[in-house]
C-alpha positions in Angstrom: 0.0 0.0 0.0 2.8 2.4 0.9 5.1 1.3 -1.9 2.5 2.1 -4.6 1.0 5.1 -2.8 -2.6 3.8 -2.7 -3.3 4.4 1.0 -6.0 6.9 0.1 -8.0 4.3 -1.9 -7.3 1.1 0.0 -8.6 0.0 3.4 -7.5 -3.1 5.1 -10.2 -4.8 7.1 -9.3 -7.7 9.3 -12.5 -9.5 9.8 -14.6 -12.2 8.2 -16.2 -11.1 4.9 -19.6 -12.1 6.2 -19.2 -9.6 9.1 -18.4 -6.5 7.0 -20.3 -6.7 3.7 -22.8 -4.1 5.0 -19.9 -1.7 5.2 -20.2 -1.3 1.5 -23.0 0.2 -0.5 -24.1 -1.5 -3.7 -22.1 -0.7 -6.8 -19.2 0.8 -4.9 -16.4 -1.8 -5.3 -14.3 -1.6 -8.4 -12.3 -4.7 -7.8 -13.2 -7.6 -5.5 -10.8 -10.4 -4.6 -12.6 -13.5 -3.2 -10.2 -15.7 -1.4 -11.7 -16.8 1.8 -13.3 -19.9 3.3 -13.4 -22.7 0.7 -16.5 -24.5 1.9 -19.2 -24.5 -0.7 -21.8 -23.0 1.6 -19.7 -20.1 2.8 -18.1 -19.3 -0.5 -21.5 -19.2 -2.2 -23.0 -17.0 0.5 -20.1 -14.6 0.4 -20.4 -14.4 -3.4 -24.1 -13.7 -3.3 -23.6 -11.0 -0.6 -20.7 -9.2 -2.3 -21.7 -9.4 -6.0 -24.2 -6.5 -5.7 -21.4 -4.4 -4.1 -19.3 -4.6 -7.2 -19.8 -1.9 -9.8 -21.2 -2.8 -13.2 -18.1 -3.5 -15.3 -16.1 -3.9 -12.1 -13.8 -6.9 -11.7 -13.8 -10.0 -9.5 -10.8 -12.1 -8.9 -12.0 -15.5 -7.7 -9.3 -17.7 -6.2 -9.1 -21.5 -5.9 -11.2 -22.2 -9.0 -9.7 -25.7 -9.2 -11.8 -26.6 -6.1 -14.8 -27.7 -8.2 -15.3 -31.2 -6.9 -19.1 -31.3 -6.7 -19.0 -34.2 -4.3 -17.0 -32.3 -1.8 -18.1 -29.8 0.8 -15.0 -27.8 -0.3 -16.1 -26.7 -3.7 -16.1 -23.4 -5.6 -18.5 -24.7 -8.3 -21.7 -23.3 -6.9 -20.2 -19.8 -6.4 -18.5 -19.8 -9.8 -21.7 -21.0 -11.5 -23.5 -18.1 -9.8 -20.9 -15.6 -10.8 -20.9 -16.7 -14.5 -24.7 -15.8 -14.6 -23.9 -12.2 -13.9 -20.3 -11.8 -15.1 -18.2 -12.4 -18.2 -15.1 -14.6 -17.7 -12.1 -12.6 -18.8 -9.1 -14.8 -18.0 -7.8 -17.6 -15.9 -4.4 -17.1 -14.3 -3.1 -20.1 -12.3 -5.9 -20.9 -9.9 -7.7 -17.6 -10.2 -10.6 -16.6 -12.5 -10.9 -13.0 -13.5 -14.5 -11.9 -14.2 -16.2 -8.7 -15.1 -19.7 -7.9 -13.8 -22.2 -7.4 -16.6 -24.9 -5.3 -15.1 -26.7 -4.0 -12.1 -29.0 -6.3 -10.2 
């Protein structure tokens, strides 16, 4: 943050995503990086809560996309399927999918 002089536009929040999503108004986040709990239930819930917070045409970096085993409680599949309804897939880099939100809910 200091190295790239972005302190005025970056805020570090040390808490669970589920506890702070209401800190953000809808359509206020330009770039969202999702890299939290990998349980299917929690990752899906966080995705549903945070997608409206991302601006139309904003970007989402979704980590751990290889975790798509539908028979596992640790799966990104449900969250990724949801995101792909409302976003365009831009690129996959390593284990991270970059998406761009299509439109306002």
